[in-house]
N, CA and C of each residue as an Amber inpcrd file, in Angstrom:
protein
   285
  25.9050000  88.6930000 -93.0290000  24.7190000  88.1580000 -92.9420000
  24.6070000  87.4630000 -91.4300000  23.3180000  87.3860000 -91.1840000
  23.0300000  86.5910000 -89.9200000  22.4890000  85.5510000 -90.7420000
  23.1580000  84.1980000 -90.7210000  22.7480000  82.9920000 -91.0850000
  21.9720000  82.0710000 -90.0340000  21.6520000  80.9190000 -90.4110000
  20.6000000  80.0950000 -89.3580000  21.4080000  79.8690000 -88.4110000
  22.8430000  79.2810000 -88.4790000  24.0420000  78.7980000 -87.5120000
  24.2120000  80.1480000 -86.4710000  24.6690000  81.1310000 -86.8780000
  25.2150000  82.0740000 -86.1460000  24.0520000  82.9910000 -85.0180000
  24.5170000  83.2450000 -84.0640000  23.7750000  83.8260000 -82.9650000
  24.2050000  85.4710000 -82.7440000  25.2130000  85.7320000 -83.3070000
  25.9320000  87.2210000 -83.3650000  26.1210000  87.6970000 -84.6890000
  26.1330000  88.8810000 -84.9140000  26.5020000  89.6580000 -86.4070000
  27.8070000  89.3350000 -86.2450000  28.4340000  89.3160000 -87.4710000
  29.8770000  89.2990000 -87.9400000  30.6040000  90.7510000 -87.3130000
  32.0440000  90.3980000 -86.7000000  32.6450000  91.5200000 -86.5790000
  33.1750000  92.0870000 -87.8480000  33.2940000  93.4700000 -87.4040000
  33.9150000  94.2640000 -88.9290000  35.4110000  93.9290000 -89.0560000
  36.0350000  93.5710000 -88.0550000  37.6570000  93.2950000 -88.2070000
  38.0520000  92.0850000 -88.7100000  36.9690000  91.1430000 -88.8260000
  37.4780000  89.5380000 -89.3010000  38.6610000  89.7070000 -90.3140000
  38.5000000  90.3300000 -91.6700000  39.6730000  90.1490000 -92.4040000
  40.8340000  90.6880000 -92.0840000  41.1340000  91.5000000 -90.8130000
  42.4390000  91.7820000 -90.7140000  42.8000000  91.0300000 -89.2680000
  42.2990000  89.9220000 -88.6260000  42.9550000  89.3820000 -87.5200000
  43.3210000  87.7600000 -87.9450000  44.5820000  87.4200000 -87.4370000
  45.0560000  86.0370000 -87.6960000  43.9990000  85.0660000 -87.0460000
  44.3020000  83.7650000 -87.6050000  43.8690000  83.0050000 -86.6060000
  44.3430000  82.6420000 -85.4130000  45.5720000  82.7500000 -85.0760000
  46.2770000  82.6440000 -83.7320000  45.6480000  83.8050000 -82.7630000
  45.4520000  85.3100000 -83.2750000  44.9400000  86.2420000 -82.7440000
  43.3720000  85.9410000 -82.3410000  42.7620000  85.0910000 -83.1350000
  40.9980000  84.9460000 -82.6290000  41.4840000  83.7000000 -81.9480000
  42.1060000  82.8130000 -82.1680000  42.2580000  81.7670000 -80.8900000
  42.6750000  82.1520000 -79.3660000  43.4020000  83.3440000 -79.3950000
  43.9300000  83.8730000 -78.3010000  42.6750000  84.6220000 -77.6850000
  41.9450000  85.1040000 -78.5510000  40.8550000  85.8010000 -78.0350000
  39.8350000  84.5600000 -77.4700000  39.5210000  83.7270000 -78.0060000
  38.6060000  82.7150000 -77.5260000  39.4030000  82.2140000 -76.0050000
  40.3690000  82.0530000 -75.8900000  41.0330000  81.7080000 -74.4720000
  41.0210000  82.8230000 -73.6410000  41.2340000  84.0730000 -74.2340000
  40.8990000  85.1460000 -73.1790000  39.3220000  85.1790000 -72.5510000
  38.5760000  84.8430000 -73.3790000  37.0800000  85.1230000 -73.0710000
  37.1190000  83.6860000 -71.8930000  37.3910000  82.5260000 -72.5280000
  37.0950000  81.2810000 -71.4870000  37.8900000  81.8820000 -70.2700000
  39.3540000  82.3440000 -70.1590000  39.7210000  82.8120000 -68.8200000
  38.6410000  83.5510000 -68.3830000  37.9860000  84.7030000 -68.7880000
  36.8740000  85.2290000 -68.1290000  35.8680000  84.7210000 -67.7540000
  35.5540000  83.5460000 -68.1650000  34.4110000  82.6130000 -67.8130000
  34.8200000  82.1190000 -66.2470000  36.3080000  81.7250000 -66.4380000
  36.5580000  81.0820000 -65.1930000  36.5750000  82.0220000 -63.8880000
  37.1130000  83.5680000 -64.3860000  36.9810000  84.3230000 -63.2700000
  35.5310000  84.7260000 -62.7200000  34.6520000  84.9230000 -63.5850000
  33.5000000  84.8680000 -63.1650000  32.7290000  83.8930000 -62.2670000
  33.1390000  82.6350000 -63.0560000  32.5310000  81.2910000 -61.9270000
  33.2930000  81.2590000 -60.5610000  34.4440000  81.6790000 -60.3890000
  35.0130000  81.8550000 -59.4000000  34.4860000  82.5680000 -58.2230000
  34.0810000  83.9220000 -58.9660000  33.5200000  85.2060000 -58.0120000
  32.0060000  84.5550000 -57.6510000  31.3940000  84.0480000 -58.5030000
  29.9570000  83.4810000 -58.5180000  30.0030000  82.3470000 -57.5170000
  30.8970000  81.5080000 -57.5060000  30.9960000  80.4610000 -56.3960000
  31.4110000  81.0780000 -54.9780000  32.1870000  82.3580000 -54.6950000
  32.5280000  82.6820000 -53.7830000  31.3150000  83.5170000 -52.9450000
  30.6020000  84.0570000 -53.8280000  29.3830000  84.6380000 -53.3800000
  28.4310000  84.6890000 -54.4810000  27.4180000  83.9260000 -54.4650000
  26.3570000  83.9690000 -55.3300000  25.4390000  85.1900000 -55.4110000
  25.3890000  85.8360000 -56.4290000  24.2160000  86.9870000 -56.7700000
  23.7190000  87.1850000 -58.0750000  22.7170000  87.7480000 -58.0780000
  22.1710000  87.9810000 -59.4350000  23.1180000  88.8350000 -60.2620000
  23.9840000  89.8400000 -60.2570000  24.8150000  90.4220000 -61.1170000
  25.9260000  89.5470000 -61.3720000  26.3120000  88.6050000 -60.1810000
  27.7140000  87.7200000 -60.8570000  27.2100000  86.7670000 -61.6760000
  26.0230000  86.4540000 -61.4170000  25.2490000  85.3930000 -62.0870000
  24.9590000  85.8780000 -63.9640000  24.7220000  87.1780000 -63.8220000
  24.3540000  87.4560000 -65.2520000  25.9940000  87.9520000 -66.0530000
  26.5640000  87.9960000 -65.3540000  28.0150000  88.6190000 -65.6280000
  28.9610000  87.1910000 -66.0680000  28.5100000  86.0190000 -65.6380000
  28.9100000  84.9450000 -65.8270000  28.0430000  84.2780000 -67.0550000
  26.7440000  84.7190000 -67.0000000  26.4840000  84.1980000 -68.7540000
  26.8300000  84.9870000 -69.7960000  27.3560000  86.3820000 -69.8630000
  27.7060000  87.2580000 -70.7430000  28.9360000  86.5460000 -71.0850000
  29.7990000  86.5460000 -70.0920000  31.0580000  85.7530000 -70.5060000
  30.9860000  84.4140000 -71.1400000  30.1770000  83.6580000 -70.8110000
  29.8100000  82.5040000 -71.6500000  29.5430000  82.7480000 -72.8770000
  28.9760000  83.7730000 -73.1620000  28.2670000  84.1100000 -74.7770000
  29.2860000  84.7240000 -75.4140000  30.3830000  85.4050000 -74.9440000
  31.2540000  86.0380000 -75.1680000  32.3020000  85.0440000 -76.0070000
  32.3900000  84.1260000 -75.3860000  33.1520000  82.5320000 -75.8100000
  32.3810000  82.0980000 -77.1720000  30.9980000  81.9900000 -77.1500000
  30.3310000  81.9220000 -78.2180000  30.7220000  82.9140000 -79.4850000
  30.4560000  84.0320000 -79.1500000  30.8270000  85.1050000 -80.0800000
  32.1460000  84.8820000 -80.8630000  33.0580000  84.8130000 -79.7800000
  34.6440000  84.8370000 -80.4570000  35.0310000  83.2460000 -81.1870000
  34.1460000  82.1900000 -80.7380000  34.0200000  80.9090000 -81.6140000
  33.4240000  81.2170000 -82.8860000  32.2340000  81.7600000 -83.0060000
  31.6130000  82.0200000 -84.0560000  32.4530000  82.9040000 -85.2490000
  33.2740000  83.9130000 -84.6400000  34.1520000  84.6530000 -85.6650000
  35.1380000  83.8350000 -85.8930000  36.0040000  82.9260000 -85.2750000
  36.6500000  81.8980000 -85.7240000  36.0350000  81.2440000 -86.9670000
  35.0230000  80.7450000 -86.4790000  34.4120000  79.8040000 -87.8930000
  33.9630000  80.8910000 -89.0730000  33.5980000  81.9980000 -88.8800000
  33.5300000  82.7830000 -90.1030000  34.9530000  83.0630000 -90.5990000
  35.8170000  83.1540000 -90.0290000  37.4720000  83.4040000 -90.4870000
  37.8930000  82.1850000 -91.5400000  37.1810000  81.1340000 -90.9020000
  37.7960000  80.0520000 -91.6830000  36.9360000  79.1490000 -92.7810000
  35.5660000  79.4040000 -92.6110000  34.6800000  78.2630000 -93.2600000
  33.4140000  79.2420000 -93.9140000  32.8950000  78.7920000 -94.7720000
  31.6110000  79.2220000 -95.4760000  30.2660000  78.6340000 -94.5720000
  29.3460000  79.1210000 -94.9440000  28.1710000  79.2650000 -94.1480000
  27.7970000  77.2230000 -94.3670000  27.8220000  77.0050000 -95.4430000
  27.4990000  75.1340000 -95.7440000  28.8940000  74.6850000 -94.9750000
  29.8180000  74.6730000 -95.2040000  30.9240000  74.0790000 -94.7820000
  30.3760000  74.0470000 -93.0270000  29.9050000  75.3760000 -92.4550000
  29.6640000  75.3250000 -90.8080000  28.5320000  74.1720000 -90.6180000
  27.5760000  74.4500000 -91.3370000  26.4530000  73.7690000 -91.2070000
  26.9630000  72.1040000 -91.3660000  27.7150000  71.7460000 -92.2970000
  28.3470000  70.4440000 -92.1140000  29.0360000  69.9780000 -90.8770000
  29.9090000  70.8700000 -90.4690000  30.8670000  70.9490000 -89.3880000
  29.8800000  70.4280000 -88.2060000  28.9380000  71.3120000 -88.1240000
  28.0360000  71.0410000 -86.8710000  27.2310000  69.7570000 -86.7980000
  26.7300000  69.5260000 -87.9670000  25.9290000  68.0900000 -87.8880000
  27.0650000  67.0340000 -87.6650000  28.4090000  66.9740000 -88.0930000
  29.2710000  66.1540000 -87.9330000  29.6260000  65.9140000 -86.2810000
  29.6480000  67.2270000 -85.5310000  29.7830000  67.5030000 -84.3440000
  28.5920000  66.9030000 -83.3510000  27.4760000  66.7760000 -83.7490000
  26.0600000  66.8430000 -83.2720000  26.3140000  65.1970000 -83.3930000
  26.7040000  64.6530000 -84.4270000  26.4370000  63.3690000 -84.5180000
  27.5210000  62.5580000 -83.7060000  28.8280000  63.0720000 -83.6290000
  29.8670000  62.5880000 -82.5800000  29.1110000  62.5180000 -81.4730000
  28.4430000  63.5070000 -80.8600000  28.1040000  63.7310000 -79.5170000
  27.0540000  62.8830000 -79.3490000  26.3620000  62.6430000 -80.2640000
  25.0860000  61.7240000 -80.1620000  25.6820000  60.3700000 -79.7550000
  26.6580000  59.9160000 -80.6470000  27.1120000  58.3060000 -80.4350000
  27.8530000  58.5750000 -78.9950000  28.2320000  59.4720000 -78.4450000
  29.1640000  59.3360000 -77.2100000  27.8460000  59.4300000 -76.3470000
  26.5140000  59.6400000 -76.6120000  25.6990000  59.5170000 -75.7050000
  25.4810000  60.9020000 -74.5420000  25.6410000  61.8710000 -75.2780000
  25.6900000  63.3320000 -74.7110000  24.4510000  64.1150000 -74.7470000
  23.5410000  63.3480000 -75.4530000  22.2550000  63.9860000 -75.6650000
  20.8850000  63.3570000 -74.8250000  21.5610000  62.2560000 -74.0600000
  20.4370000  61.4350000 -73.3780000  19.5280000  60.9480000 -74.2040000
  19.7460000  60.7070000 -75.5540000  18.6090000  59.8870000 -76.1760000
  18.6830000  58.5070000 -76.0330000
């Protein structure tokens, strides 16, 4: 189900992956972001910029999968609200 929080469809393999495997996936995707950022810094071009953006979205997708593995939709919304509140208190939103 595509709920209000999620940007991507649920992965078919969620029930078979462990928490550790999913955290490893998030880290692997983050490392791909680092690699693309380095390539982009070395030579800025449209193709590299798109690849960088896609890798950032892969991190979000992997994180969404981890959330789905552990939490129901209502829990995710509650957690999202807590993180937003914490970040607002830290002044991250420029309000």
